N, C-alpha and C positions, 0 to 999 in steps of 0.2 A: 652594547657598549658603543661609544662613539670616540673616534680618535681625537686626541688633544693636540692642538697646534701651538706650541710654545713660541715665545718671542726669541729670535736669534740674538746671540751675544758674540762679540768679537773675541776670539780665543787664539792664543799663540800655540802653534803646534811645531815641535821639533822632530823632523823626519829626515833621515839620511844626512845628518849634519846641516840641514837647511831649515831656517826658521821661517814659518809662514803664519801670518795673521789672517784667519778665515772666520766668516760668520758660522756659528755653530749652535747646536742645541745639546742639552744634557738630559739624560734619562735616569730616573731614580727608581731602583728596585728595592723594596723592603721585604725581608724574609722573616718568617715565623717558624716556630717549632711546635708541633702538636702531636701528642701521644695520648691515645684514649683507649678505653676498654669498653667493648660493646659490639654491636653488630652494625653493618653498613645499611641496614634496612631503614627507610625513612620513618617507619612507624615505631622504631625502637630508639631510645636515647643512648648516647655515648657518654660515659663518665670520663671527664678529662683527668689525666694523670699529670700532664705537663702542657702548658699553653703559654709560650713566652716569645719575646722578641728574639730574632736570630741574627740580626745584622742588616747591613745595607750594601748596595753596590751602586756607585754613581759613575756613569760613563758619559763622555762627551765625544761628539762626532761632528764633522763638517756638515753644514746645511745641505740637504739634497742627497745625502748618503742613506740608502735604505738598509744596508748591511749594518750589523751591530757588533761584529766580533772584535774583541780586543786582541786576541791571539793572531788574527789575520791582518791586523793593522788598520782596520776601518775606524776604530775608536780608541780612546785612551781612558784609563781609570783615573779618578780624581777624588777629592774629599769635599765635603760640604763646608762652605764658608758663609756665615750669616753676616750681612752688613747692615 
């Protein structure tokens, strides 16, 4: 795998009652649910019982921040908007 370098966008962050507009990047995580019956051996097949979309998480953080935690204050949760 190779790291993807997205284009930064200006984002308004409200922290400690102070508004800051900072260049930022967003990270999209897509979750799935899989339940199957079978073995974990590569030579055996697994029969899917459930294989479906489980939701998404979109977080935005200032450019240059390597941490990703929402609870620790490094990033914020947001929703997808298509323009």
